[in-house]
C-alpha positions as CSV (number, residue, x, y, z in Angstrom):
1,T,33.7,-6.5,56.8
2,C,32.3,-9.4,58.8
3,L,32.2,-9.2,62.5
4,G,31.8,-12.3,64.7
5,D,33.2,-14.2,67.6
6,A,35.0,-17.0,65.8
7,L,38.7,-17.0,65.1
8,I,40.6,-18.7,62.3
9,E,43.8,-18.7,64.3
10,L,46.3,-20.1,61.8
11,I,46.2,-20.7,58.1
12,N,49.4,-22.6,57.4
13,V,50.3,-22.5,53.8
14,L,53.0,-25.1,52.9
15,D,54.7,-26.4,49.7
16,A,53.1,-29.8,49.2
17,G,56.4,-31.3,48.0
18,T,58.7,-29.9,50.7
19,N,56.4,-29.0,53.6
20,F,58.2,-25.6,53.7
21,P,56.1,-22.5,54.4
22,I,55.2,-20.3,51.5
23,K,55.4,-16.6,52.2
24,G,53.4,-14.0,50.3
25,T,50.4,-16.2,49.7
26,I,47.1,-14.5,49.4
27,V,44.4,-16.1,51.6
28,K,40.8,-15.0,50.9
29,L,37.8,-15.9,53.1
30,T,34.4,-15.2,51.5
31,P,31.7,-15.5,54.2
32,Y,28.3,-16.7,53.2
33,T,27.0,-13.2,53.9
34,G,29.2,-11.7,51.2
35,G,32.3,-9.5,51.3
36,E,35.7,-10.9,51.9
37,I,38.6,-11.0,54.4
38,V,42.0,-11.1,52.7
39,R,45.4,-11.8,54.4
40,T,48.9,-12.3,53.1
41,T,51.1,-15.0,54.7
42,G,54.3,-13.9,56.3
43,N,57.8,-15.5,56.1
44,D,56.4,-18.4,58.3
45,G,53.6,-19.1,55.8
46,V,51.0,-18.2,58.3
47,G,48.0,-15.9,58.1
48,S,45.2,-15.4,60.7
49,M,41.7,-13.9,60.7
50,N,39.7,-12.9,63.8
51,N,36.2,-11.7,64.2
52,V,34.9,-14.1,61.6
53,L,31.2,-14.6,61.4
54,E,30.0,-18.1,62.4
55,T,28.6,-20.3,59.7
56,W,24.8,-20.9,59.5
57,P,23.0,-22.4,61.2
58,P,24.4,-21.4,64.7
59,A,24.6,-24.3,67.2
60,D,22.0,-22.7,69.4
61,L,19.4,-22.1,66.7
62,P,16.0,-23.6,67.7
63,G,15.0,-26.5,65.5
64,D,11.3,-25.4,65.5
65,G,11.1,-24.8,61.8
66,Y,10.8,-21.1,62.1
67,Y,14.4,-20.4,61.0
68,K,16.0,-21.7,57.8
69,Q,18.2,-24.7,58.7
70,T,20.1,-24.9,55.4
71,V,23.8,-25.0,55.9
72,L,25.6,-21.8,54.7
73,G,29.4,-22.0,54.9
74,H,32.3,-19.8,54.0
75,S,34.7,-20.2,51.1
76,L,38.5,-20.1,51.5
77,S,40.8,-19.6,48.5
78,V,44.6,-19.6,48.6
79,T,46.7,-18.3,45.7
80,H,50.3,-17.3,45.2
81,P,50.8,-14.2,43.1
82,S,53.9,-15.6,41.4
83,G,51.9,-18.3,39.6
84,T,54.5,-20.8,40.8
85,Y,51.8,-22.8,42.7
86,S,48.4,-24.1,41.8
87,S,45.6,-22.4,43.7
88,S,43.5,-24.1,46.3
89,S,40.0,-23.6,47.6
90,Q,37.8,-25.2,50.2
91,S,34.6,-24.7,52.1
92,I,34.3,-24.1,55.8
93,L,30.9,-25.5,56.7
94,I,31.1,-25.5,60.5
95,L,32.5,-22.6,62.4
96,Q,30.6,-21.8,65.6
97,R,30.8,-18.8,67.9
98,N,33.9,-18.9,70.1
99,D,35.5,-21.6,67.9
100,T,39.2,-21.5,67.1
101,L,40.1,-23.1,63.8
102,T,43.5,-24.1,62.4
103,I,43.7,-24.9,58.7
104,T,46.7,-26.2,56.8
105,V,46.8,-25.8,53.0
106,K,49.4,-27.5,50.9
107,L,49.9,-26.0,47.5
108,Q,51.3,-28.0,44.6
109,S,54.2,-26.5,42.7
110,K,53.6,-26.1,39.0
111,G,57.1,-27.3,38.3
112,G,59.5,-25.7,35.8
113,V,63.1,-24.6,36.0
C-alpha cells in the first residue's frame, strides 16, 4: 500500500470508437516504490485512487546535489478482463503532493462479431 497526499480523482475509461464508458475495466497503478493500487471501473467507466505517493523528485526537494534528482514516475495500466479491448499503459511522471489528477484512457475495441 502506498500512502501519500496526491489524488488521482478520476480515471475515465472510454471506448475509443464510441466514447461510451467501459465498466468493469481493471485500472492498476504501480508506484515507483513498488506495490500496486488496483481499481475496477463502475458503470460510469470511472475509477479513483486516493493517498497516492507523489512522484520523485518532490517539488520542494533541494537542488543541492545531496538528493538523487532522477525522475521516478508511476505506471498506469488499463485492461478489460473480457479481452474485447486492447490494453493501454502510460507513465505518470509528475504527480506532486496535494495534486489532483484526472486521466482519460480510450481503449480500442479488438473488433469481431
